[in-house]
N, C-alpha and C positions, 0 to 999 in steps of 0.2 A: 198241567194238573196233576197232582199226585196220590199212585196208587197205594188202595189201604189192602189189606188182606181178613179175609173172614176167614172164621172156622164154624166146620159144618160138620153137626152131628147126622148118622146113620141109620136107622135101626130099621131089621125086620129084612124079609127078602122078597124074594123074585115080587105080585103083586102086592108084596103087603108091606114094601121097602117104600120107606121115608125119612127124607130128607131134613135138620130142621137149620133153624143157624141160630148163636152160640151165640163169639164177639169179632167183634171186626181192628184188628190194632191197623199203627203205620211202619207199625217195625216188625217186616216179615220173621224174624228169631223169636220174637214177642209174637207169633199164631203159630211156627213152630215147640216156644216152649207150653204152650195153658191143650194143643196135641198131647204132650205131651203127659200132662201134670192130668189133665181128664180120664189118658188113656189108665192113665198109672193110677188112681181111688178106682176106676168100675172096676179093673181087676181087683181092687181089693173089698169091695163090697161085690162082686161076687163072690168073692169066697163065707161069706157071708147066709148066703142061701142058704136055704133047710137039704134043698139037690135040685138035680140038674133040671128044668123046669118050669121050677116055682120063682113064685113071689118076691121081692127084696120086701125087706120090712118097711110095714113106715119113716120111720125116724133114720132111714137110712138115705144119707144125702149127697149127692157130689159134686162142693162147690166149682168146681170148674163144667161142669155139662147139669143147671137147675131140671134143662129139658128132659135127662136120661130116666127115657121107661122105663119101670118097679119090675116089668114079667116078659124082658126083653135079654136077654144077657150076654147079648154078641153082637151090639152094640158096636161101633169103629168113629175115626175120627180119621176129617181130613182141607185143606185150606184151599181158596182158592185165589186173587187176584182183581182188583180191580182197578179202573179208572174211578176217581172221587173227581167230581166238576163244584166248588162252591157258585152257587147260585146268585146272580145279581141284581142287585135292584129291578133292573128290565125285566127278567123274566120270570 
C-alpha cells in the first residue's frame, strides 16, 4: 500500500466549523508546500478585504484553495496521511 497526504482546509469556529478536502499527494513535502502556498495566498487576499469581517471581492481567488470562503478570513490548513489501497478486479 502507498501513503497519500491529503491537504485539508478549515474555516469557522465551534459549531460553525467546517473542513474540506483540497488535494492529495503521494509526496509529503508537496502537501506541505501546498499548505504554505495556500496560506500565503490567503494572507495576500485578506489584505484586499474592505474591512475586518468584510467579504472578499468576487474576483479574488486562491488558486491553491478553490473552496476558500470569501466571508471568512480565519481559515487554516493542515494535512493528514492515509494508506491508499488500489482496487483489484476481484473487489
